[in-house]
N, CA, C and O atoms as CSV, one atom per row, in Angstrom:
chain,resi,resn,atom,element,x,y,z
A,1,MET,N,N,10.300,-3.482,3.549
A,1,MET,CA,C,11.661,-2.216,3.169
A,1,MET,C,C,11.249,-1.377,4.978
A,1,MET,O,O,12.158,-1.290,5.804
A,2,LEU,N,N,10.394,-1.068,5.174
A,2,LEU,CA,C,9.722,-0.278,6.138
A,2,LEU,C,C,9.260,-0.825,7.397
A,2,LEU,O,O,9.179,-0.149,8.423
A,3,ILE,N,N,8.875,-2.376,7.293
A,3,ILE,CA,C,9.084,-3.039,8.579
A,3,ILE,C,C,10.785,-3.361,9.006
A,3,ILE,O,O,11.260,-3.203,10.131
A,4,THR,N,N,11.589,-3.889,7.678
A,4,THR,CA,C,12.891,-4.180,8.382
A,4,THR,C,C,13.459,-2.854,8.707
A,4,THR,O,O,14.504,-3.102,9.308
A,5,LYS,N,N,13.311,-1.600,8.621
A,5,LYS,CA,C,13.784,0.031,9.226
A,5,LYS,C,C,13.362,-0.449,10.507
A,5,LYS,O,O,14.186,-0.868,11.320
A,6,LEU,N,N,11.962,-0.412,10.773
A,6,LEU,CA,C,11.800,-0.562,12.395
A,6,LEU,C,C,12.215,-1.737,13.273
A,6,LEU,O,O,12.059,-1.855,14.488
A,7,GLU,N,N,12.675,-2.432,12.565
A,7,GLU,CA,C,13.285,-3.588,13.574
A,7,GLU,C,C,14.509,-3.384,13.744
A,7,GLU,O,O,14.949,-3.727,14.841
A,8,LYS,N,N,15.768,-2.583,12.448
A,8,LYS,CA,C,16.544,-2.697,13.273
A,8,LYS,C,C,17.186,-1.201,13.422
A,8,LYS,O,O,18.360,-0.994,13.731
A,9,ASN,N,N,16.336,-0.327,13.184
A,9,ASN,CA,C,16.667,1.045,14.562
A,9,ASN,C,C,15.863,0.952,15.800
A,9,ASN,O,O,14.980,1.788,15.994
A,10,LYS,N,N,15.967,0.520,16.192
A,10,LYS,CA,C,15.889,0.192,17.931
A,10,LYS,C,C,15.572,1.683,18.747
A,10,LYS,O,O,14.679,2.035,19.518
A,11,SER,N,N,16.600,2.267,18.249
A,11,SER,CA,C,16.707,3.914,18.772
A,11,SER,C,C,16.023,4.677,18.241
A,11,SER,O,O,16.251,5.801,18.688
A,12,MET,N,N,15.114,4.675,17.335
A,12,MET,CA,C,14.059,5.791,16.453
A,12,MET,C,C,13.742,6.119,16.881
A,12,MET,O,O,13.369,5.619,17.943
A,13,LYS,N,N,13.496,7.517,16.492
A,13,LYS,CA,C,11.958,8.473,17.340
A,13,LYS,C,C,10.819,7.870,17.151
A,13,LYS,O,O,10.592,7.087,16.229
A,14,ALA,N,N,9.854,8.286,18.228
A,14,ALA,CA,C,8.538,7.641,18.623
A,14,ALA,C,C,8.106,8.687,17.106
A,14,ALA,O,O,7.093,8.249,16.561
A,15,GLU,N,N,8.478,9.457,16.670
A,15,GLU,CA,C,7.343,10.008,15.543
A,15,GLU,C,C,7.835,9.877,14.347
A,15,GLU,O,O,7.307,10.445,13.392
A,16,ASP,N,N,9.095,8.986,14.199
A,16,ASP,CA,C,9.522,8.322,13.037
A,16,ASP,C,C,8.640,6.680,12.889
A,16,ASP,O,O,7.938,6.153,12.026
A,17,LYS,N,N,8.968,6.432,13.762
A,17,LYS,CA,C,8.243,4.943,13.838
A,17,LYS,C,C,6.496,5.062,13.750
A,17,LYS,O,O,5.964,4.174,13.084
A,18,ALA,N,N,5.527,6.160,14.417
A,18,ALA,CA,C,4.625,6.733,13.853
A,18,ALA,C,C,4.377,6.553,12.600
A,18,ALA,O,O,3.436,5.862,12.208
A,19,GLU,N,N,5.291,7.226,11.747
A,19,GLU,CA,C,5.132,7.669,10.715
A,19,GLU,C,C,4.644,6.229,10.147
A,19,GLU,O,O,3.476,5.905,9.934
A,20,ILE,N,N,5.869,5.397,9.941
A,20,ILE,CA,C,6.063,4.343,9.582
A,20,ILE,C,C,5.253,3.553,9.886
A,20,ILE,O,O,5.129,2.706,9.001
A,21,LEU,N,N,4.464,3.360,10.921
A,21,LEU,CA,C,2.959,2.467,11.241
A,21,LEU,C,C,2.065,3.172,10.396
A,21,LEU,O,O,1.201,2.477,9.863
A,22,LYS,N,N,2.065,4.631,10.096
A,22,LYS,CA,C,0.351,5.269,9.786
A,22,LYS,C,C,0.954,4.696,8.081
A,22,LYS,O,O,-0.007,4.349,7.395
A,23,THR,N,N,2.121,4.578,7.456
A,23,THR,CA,C,2.185,4.874,6.255
A,23,THR,C,C,2.146,2.760,5.355
A,23,THR,O,O,2.134,2.148,4.287
A,24,LEU,N,N,2.146,2.612,6.723
A,24,LEU,CA,C,1.796,0.184,6.825
A,24,LEU,C,C,0.518,0.435,6.765
A,24,LEU,O,O,-0.280,-0.193,6.069
A,25,ASP,N,N,0.251,1.382,7.503
A,25,ASP,CA,C,-1.659,1.107,7.568
A,25,ASP,C,C,-2.414,1.421,6.724
A,25,ASP,O,O,-3.466,0.818,6.512
A,26,ILE,N,N,-1.847,2.863,5.806
A,26,ILE,CA,C,-2.580,3.255,4.407
A,26,ILE,C,C,-2.096,2.356,3.670
A,26,ILE,O,O,-3.111,1.995,3.074
A,27,LEU,N,N,-1.410,1.838,3.346
A,27,LEU,CA,C,-0.794,0.691,2.497
A,27,LEU,C,C,-1.485,-0.353,2.318
A,27,LEU,O,O,-2.007,-0.719,1.265
A,28,THR,N,N,-1.522,-1.107,3.830
A,28,THR,CA,C,-2.529,-2.121,4.219
A,28,THR,C,C,-3.912,-2.337,3.802
A,28,THR,O,O,-4.496,-3.372,3.481
A,29,ASN,N,N,-4.444,-0.677,3.907
A,29,ASN,CA,C,-5.841,-0.205,3.457
A,29,ASN,C,C,-6.445,-0.366,2.455
A,29,ASN,O,O,-7.579,-0.837,2.367
A,30,SER,N,N,-5.206,0.308,0.889
A,30,SER,CA,C,-5.014,0.467,-0.027
A,30,SER,C,C,-4.946,-1.131,-0.676
A,30,SER,O,O,-5.819,-1.487,-1.468
A,31,ILE,N,N,-4.313,-1.659,-0.445
A,31,ILE,CA,C,-3.851,-3.163,-1.150
A,31,ILE,C,C,-5.201,-3.962,-0.464
A,31,ILE,O,O,-5.022,-5.064,-0.982
A,32,THR,N,N,-6.018,-4.066,0.084
A,32,THR,CA,C,-7.473,-4.318,0.628
A,32,THR,C,C,-8.240,-3.755,0.013
A,32,THR,O,O,-9.156,-4.504,-0.330
A,33,LYS,N,N,-8.394,-2.313,-0.478
A,33,LYS,CA,C,-9.610,-2.246,-1.258
A,33,LYS,C,C,-9.108,-2.131,-2.235
A,33,LYS,O,O,-9.476,-1.050,-2.697
A,34,LEU,N,N,-8.056,-2.891,-3.270
A,34,LEU,CA,C,-8.029,-2.725,-4.696
A,34,LEU,C,C,-7.849,-4.003,-4.660
A,34,LEU,O,O,-7.577,-4.253,-5.834
A,35,ARG,N,N,-7.806,-5.423,-3.832
A,35,ARG,CA,C,-8.113,-6.872,-3.882
A,35,ARG,C,C,-9.452,-6.584,-4.305
A,35,ARG,O,O,-9.792,-6.948,-5.430
A,36,ASP,N,N,-10.360,-5.905,-3.468
A,36,ASP,CA,C,-11.688,-5.973,-3.410
A,36,ASP,C,C,-12.486,-5.401,-4.839
A,36,ASP,O,O,-13.638,-5.662,-5.185
A,37,GLU,N,N,-11.563,-4.609,-5.484
A,37,GLU,CA,C,-12.001,-4.088,-6.583
A,37,GLU,C,C,-11.770,-4.537,-8.044
A,37,GLU,O,O,-12.241,-4.324,-9.162
A,38,LEU,N,N,-10.478,-5.511,-7.261
A,38,LEU,CA,C,-10.398,-6.459,-8.339
A,38,LEU,C,C,-10.999,-7.601,-8.928
A,38,LEU,O,O,-11.090,-8.001,-10.088
A,39,LYS,N,N,-11.574,-8.227,-7.290
A,39,LYS,CA,C,-12.512,-9.564,-7.250
A,39,LYS,C,C,-13.881,-8.755,-7.928
A,39,LYS,O,O,-14.413,-9.762,-8.396
A,40,ALA,N,N,-14.618,-7.872,-8.223
A,40,ALA,CA,C,-15.424,-7.012,-8.895
A,40,ALA,C,C,-15.262,-7.296,-10.032
A,40,ALA,O,O,-15.806,-8.234,-10.615
A,41,VAL,N,N,-14.131,-6.153,-10.702
A,41,VAL,CA,C,-13.958,-6.676,-11.938
A,41,VAL,C,C,-13.541,-7.744,-12.426
A,41,VAL,O,O,-13.558,-7.780,-13.656
A,42,SER,N,N,-13.163,-8.653,-11.889
A,42,SER,CA,C,-12.630,-10.228,-12.684
A,42,SER,C,C,-14.387,-10.797,-12.762
A,42,SER,O,O,-14.742,-11.477,-13.725
A,43,SER,N,N,-15.455,-10.396,-11.560
A,43,SER,CA,C,-16.485,-10.537,-11.860
A,43,SER,C,C,-17.452,-10.293,-13.365
A,43,SER,O,O,-18.199,-10.861,-14.161
A,44,SER,N,N,-16.766,-8.961,-13.028
A,44,SER,CA,C,-17.951,-8.515,-14.314
A,44,SER,C,C,-16.807,-7.688,-15.421
A,44,SER,O,O,-17.054,-6.845,-16.284
A,45,GLY,N,N,-16.017,-8.055,-15.174
A,45,GLY,CA,C,-15.429,-7.838,-16.895
A,45,GLY,C,C,-14.783,-6.499,-17.181
A,45,GLY,O,O,-13.922,-6.409,-18.056
A,46,ASN,N,N,-15.142,-5.547,-16.530
A,46,ASN,CA,C,-14.909,-4.456,-16.965
A,46,ASN,C,C,-13.605,-3.960,-16.816
A,46,ASN,O,O,-13.043,-3.982,-15.721
A,47,VAL,N,N,-13.138,-3.567,-17.715
A,47,VAL,CA,C,-11.902,-3.506,-18.529
A,47,VAL,C,C,-11.399,-1.908,-18.128
A,47,VAL,O,O,-10.176,-1.775,-18.090
A,48,LEU,N,N,-11.980,-1.040,-17.914
A,48,LEU,CA,C,-12.043,0.235,-17.054
A,48,LEU,C,C,-11.861,0.262,-15.609
A,48,LEU,O,O,-11.015,0.919,-15.004
A,49,LYS,N,N,-12.665,-0.451,-15.159
A,49,LYS,CA,C,-11.785,-0.965,-13.793
A,49,LYS,C,C,-10.588,-1.359,-13.593
A,49,LYS,O,O,-9.741,-0.632,-13.072
A,50,THR,N,N,-10.325,-2.772,-14.051
A,50,THR,CA,C,-9.346,-3.177,-14.509
A,50,THR,C,C,-7.920,-2.049,-14.556
A,50,THR,O,O,-6.964,-2.164,-13.788
A,51,ASN,N,N,-8.025,-1.124,-15.478
A,51,ASN,CA,C,-7.148,-0.554,-15.448
A,51,ASN,C,C,-6.549,0.780,-14.533
A,51,ASN,O,O,-5.405,1.225,-14.437
A,52,ARG,N,N,-7.685,1.158,-13.984
A,52,ARG,CA,C,-8.263,2.069,-12.941
A,52,ARG,C,C,-7.220,1.469,-11.927
A,52,ARG,O,O,-6.359,2.190,-11.423
A,53,SER,N,N,-7.346,-0.178,-11.579
A,53,SER,CA,C,-7.164,-0.648,-10.300
A,53,SER,C,C,-5.280,-0.524,-11.195
A,53,SER,O,O,-4.244,-0.152,-10.644
A,54,LYS,N,N,-5.331,-0.655,-11.610
A,54,LYS,CA,C,-3.569,-1.332,-12.152
A,54,LYS,C,C,-2.494,0.246,-12.137
A,54,LYS,O,O,-1.304,0.322,-11.833
A,55,ALA,N,N,-3.304,1.207,-12.517
A,55,ALA,CA,C,-2.800,2.270,-12.012
A,55,ALA,C,C,-2.559,2.869,-10.408
A,55,ALA,O,O,-1.619,3.547,-9.993
A,56,GLN,N,N,-3.652,2.407,-9.740
A,56,GLN,CA,C,-2.998,2.574,-8.086
A,56,GLN,C,C,-2.887,1.832,-7.733
A,56,GLN,O,O,-3.370,1.853,-6.601
A,57,VAL,N,N,-2.211,0.365,-8.112
A,57,VAL,CA,C,-0.910,-0.293,-7.388
A,57,VAL,C,C,0.356,0.123,-7.832
A,57,VAL,O,O,1.369,0.106,-7.132
A,58,LEU,N,N,0.286,0.533,-9.116
A,58,LEU,CA,C,1.692,1.262,-9.367
A,58,LEU,C,C,2.047,1.957,-8.428
A,58,LEU,O,O,3.025,1.793,-7.700
A,59,TRP,N,N,0.549,3.510,-8.381
A,59,TRP,CA,C,1.233,4.511,-7.894
A,59,TRP,C,C,1.290,4.121,-5.943
A,59,TRP,O,O,1.813,4.921,-5.167
A,60,ALA,N,N,0.594,2.656,-5.417
A,60,ALA,CA,C,1.016,2.591,-4.377
A,60,ALA,C,C,2.974,1.697,-4.164
A,60,ALA,O,O,3.854,1.612,-3.308
A,61,LEU,N,N,2.808,1.421,-5.028
A,61,LEU,CA,C,4.544,0.480,-4.718
A,61,LEU,C,C,5.260,1.797,-5.290
A,61,LEU,O,O,6.415,1.854,-4.869
A,62,THR,N,N,4.959,2.756,-6.033
A,62,THR,CA,C,5.894,3.990,-6.437
A,62,THR,C,C,6.252,4.288,-4.607
A,62,THR,O,O,7.191,4.142,-3.825
A,63,PHE,N,N,4.964,4.736,-4.601
A,63,PHE,CA,C,5.302,5.290,-2.369
A,63,PHE,C,C,5.824,4.578,-1.891
A,63,PHE,O,O,6.863,5.114,-1.507
A,64,VAL,N,N,5.808,3.816,-1.677
A,64,VAL,CA,C,6.369,2.555,-0.864
A,64,VAL,C,C,7.932,2.508,-0.990
A,64,VAL,O,O,8.680,2.229,-0.053
A,65,THR,N,N,8.350,2.831,-2.323
A,65,THR,CA,C,9.560,2.069,-2.688
A,65,THR,C,C,10.514,3.727,-2.571
A,65,THR,O,O,11.730,3.913,-2.618
A,66,THR,N,N,9.391,4.711,-2.409
A,66,THR,CA,C,10.612,6.182,-1.844
A,66,THR,C,C,10.541,6.337,-0.699
A,66,THR,O,O,11.455,6.803,-0.019
A,67,PHE,N,N,9.539,6.008,-0.311
A,67,PHE,CA,C,9.779,6.537,1.048
A,67,PHE,C,C,10.807,6.475,2.185
A,67,PHE,O,O,10.617,7.107,3.224
């Protein structure tokens, strides 16, 4: 959704573009961190970490869809 917004709005303000790119960067870093945590969880089998990671994924998805 954010990438489409960037592609379609060629006349978008520079500040708005910067904010979208910042959001995408934060989201990318969060996804990478979650992926690494999930790899660690799958090897250790720790249920608590799994629940925390699922909550973080849900938060990230909520954040993106409300932007």
